[in-house]
C-alpha positions as CSV (number, residue, x, y, z in Angstrom):
1,M,105.7,66.3,93.2
2,E,107.2,69.6,95.0
3,T,105.7,71.3,97.9
4,I,104.2,74.7,97.0
5,I,104.1,77.4,99.8
6,I,101.9,80.5,99.5
7,T,102.7,83.3,101.8
8,E,101.5,86.4,102.8
9,K,103.4,89.6,101.7
10,K,106.2,90.9,103.8
11,K,106.0,93.9,106.0
12,S,107.3,97.1,104.6
13,I,110.3,97.8,107.1
14,V,110.9,101.4,105.5
15,T,107.3,102.6,106.2
16,D,107.3,101.6,110.0
17,S,110.7,103.0,110.4
18,I,109.8,106.5,108.8
19,I,106.5,106.4,111.0
20,L,108.7,105.8,114.1
21,I,111.1,108.6,113.3
22,I,108.4,111.1,112.5
23,F,105.8,110.0,115.6
24,C,108.5,109.0,117.9
25,A,112.2,110.2,117.5
26,V,111.5,113.9,116.4
27,P,109.1,114.6,119.5
28,L,111.1,112.6,121.8
29,F,114.1,114.8,120.9
30,F,112.1,118.2,121.7
31,L,110.6,116.8,124.7
32,I,114.0,115.9,126.1
33,K,115.3,119.3,124.8
34,W,112.2,121.0,126.5
35,L,113.0,119.0,129.8
36,I,116.6,120.5,130.1
37,L,115.3,124.0,129.5
38,A,112.1,123.8,131.5
39,E,112.0,124.3,135.4
40,E,108.5,123.7,135.8
41,G,106.4,120.9,135.0
42,R,108.8,118.1,134.9
43,I,106.3,115.5,135.9
44,F,104.1,116.1,132.8
45,I,107.1,116.1,130.5
46,I,108.2,112.9,131.9
47,F,104.9,111.5,131.3
48,L,105.2,112.6,127.7
49,I,108.3,111.2,127.3
50,I,107.1,107.7,128.5
51,V,104.1,107.9,126.1
52,T,106.5,109.0,122.9
53,L,108.4,105.7,124.1
54,F,105.5,103.3,124.0
55,L,104.9,103.7,120.2
56,P,108.3,102.2,119.4
57,V,107.4,99.2,121.9
58,V,104.1,98.5,120.2
59,V,105.5,98.6,116.3
60,I,108.6,96.1,117.8
61,S,106.1,93.8,119.4
62,G,104.2,93.6,116.0
63,Y,107.1,92.3,114.5
64,I,107.7,90.0,117.5
65,W,104.3,88.6,117.5
66,D,103.8,88.6,113.6
67,V,103.0,85.0,112.4
68,K,102.4,85.0,108.7
69,Q,99.6,82.9,107.0
70,K,100.8,79.9,104.7
71,I,98.9,77.5,102.2
72,M,101.1,74.4,101.8
73,I,100.4,72.2,98.9
74,S,101.9,68.9,99.0
75,K,101.5,65.3,97.5
76,D,99.8,64.2,100.7
77,G,97.0,67.2,101.0
78,I,96.9,70.9,101.6
79,R,97.9,72.5,105.0
80,L,96.3,75.8,106.0
81,C,98.6,77.6,108.7
82,Y,96.9,80.4,110.2
83,G,98.9,83.3,111.1
84,R,98.3,86.3,113.5
85,N,99.6,89.9,113.5
86,F,99.9,92.8,115.9
87,V,97.1,94.9,114.0
88,D,94.7,92.3,113.9
89,I,95.1,91.8,117.7
90,M,94.6,95.6,118.5
91,H,91.6,95.3,116.2
92,F,90.2,92.4,117.8
93,E,90.0,90.3,114.5
94,G,92.7,88.1,116.2
95,S,93.8,87.0,119.5
96,F,97.2,86.0,121.2
97,S,96.9,82.3,120.3
98,I,96.8,81.0,116.9
99,P,94.4,78.4,115.8
100,P,96.0,75.2,114.7
101,D,96.8,74.2,111.3
102,N,94.3,72.3,109.5
103,E,96.0,69.4,107.4
104,I,93.4,67.9,104.7
105,L,94.1,64.9,102.6
106,W,93.5,65.0,99.2
107,T,91.1,62.1,99.2
108,E,89.0,64.3,101.5
109,I,88.7,67.5,98.9
110,T,86.3,67.8,96.6
111,G,87.5,71.2,95.0
112,F,88.0,74.7,96.1
113,Q,86.1,78.3,95.7
114,I,86.9,81.7,96.6
115,D,84.6,83.4,98.6
116,A,84.3,87.1,98.5
117,Y,82.8,89.4,101.4
118,E,82.0,92.9,100.5
119,R,81.9,95.4,103.5
120,R,80.7,99.2,102.9
121,E,82.3,101.6,105.3
122,P,82.0,105.4,105.6
123,T,84.5,107.7,104.1
124,E,85.6,110.9,105.2
125,G,83.4,113.8,103.6
126,G,80.4,111.4,102.9
127,G,80.2,108.6,100.7
128,Y,81.3,104.9,101.0
129,T,84.1,102.8,100.3
130,T,83.3,99.2,99.8
131,L,86.2,96.7,100.8
132,T,86.4,93.4,99.4
133,K,87.7,90.2,101.6
134,Y,88.6,87.0,99.9
135,S,89.1,83.7,101.4
136,L,89.7,80.2,100.1
137,M,87.4,77.6,100.7
138,V,88.5,74.2,100.6
139,K,85.4,71.9,100.2
140,M,85.2,68.5,102.0
141,K,83.4,65.3,101.0
142,N,80.7,64.5,103.9
143,K,80.8,60.9,104.1
144,E,78.6,60.9,107.4
145,R,75.6,62.4,105.2
146,G,72.8,59.9,104.1
147,P,70.5,60.6,101.3
148,F,67.7,61.8,103.6
149,D,69.7,62.9,106.3
150,F,70.1,66.7,107.2
151,E,73.6,67.8,107.5
152,R,75.5,66.4,110.5
153,S,77.9,68.8,112.7
154,R,81.0,67.6,110.7
155,R,82.6,70.6,108.6
156,N,82.1,70.6,104.9
157,Y,84.9,73.5,104.2
158,Y,88.1,74.6,105.7
159,S,88.6,78.5,105.0
160,I,91.4,80.8,105.0
161,G,91.4,84.7,104.6
162,L,93.6,85.7,101.3
163,G,93.5,89.5,102.2
164,K,97.6,89.8,102.9
165,F,98.6,87.0,100.2
166,E,101.1,88.0,97.6
167,E,99.2,86.2,94.9
168,H,95.6,87.4,93.6
169,P,93.0,84.9,94.9
170,N,92.3,83.9,91.4
171,T,95.7,82.9,91.3
172,I,96.0,80.9,94.6
173,L,92.7,79.2,93.4
174,K,94.3,78.1,90.1
175,I,97.3,76.9,91.6
176,C,95.1,74.8,94.1
177,E,93.0,73.5,91.2
178,D,96.0,72.6,88.9
179,Y,97.8,70.5,92.0
180,Q,94.8,68.7,92.8
181,R,94.1,67.8,89.0
182,K,97.8,66.7,88.9
183,I,97.5,64.6,91.9
184,E,94.3,62.9,90.3
185,N,95.8,62.0,87.1
186,N,98.9,60.7,89.1
187,E,96.7,58.4,91.3
188,L,94.7,56.9,88.2
189,H,98.2,55.9,86.4
């Protein structure tokens, strides 16, 4: 069976380029023009030029530090590859280090599930908007649990956020379940 790789959406370079031009190139042009024509306040103008040059460095760093999330499904198992991007780092949702990949064998997987988390955020002008974040949960067999034992510290699932993936969360769930079904049918024969 072939390996299926599900990845995050690609960034839009056109949008970032337009933002860079509007917020960096145009103000930088006028600041340099003002620096040439003005006789006073050169230190303040130099400071503004440095600040204007900071935004392109941030955007370029976002492309350098961007590591895309992937879900790799193969005949051996499923691998959850966690990523990181600059926006997550700036919003303190991520860190500069990338969590290690989780590779789970098919013999340990009991099934898949989509977890949806809804969060309400206030909008400008009053009211709220509801944001829904989806995660793929890979449910694991708990071999260490006895009939009368409480759950031990062993993980019962692994999860990966699906907010930036190309496919819809239900499509990803269907791909995983279909692949698991094919693996189970091939192992029986």
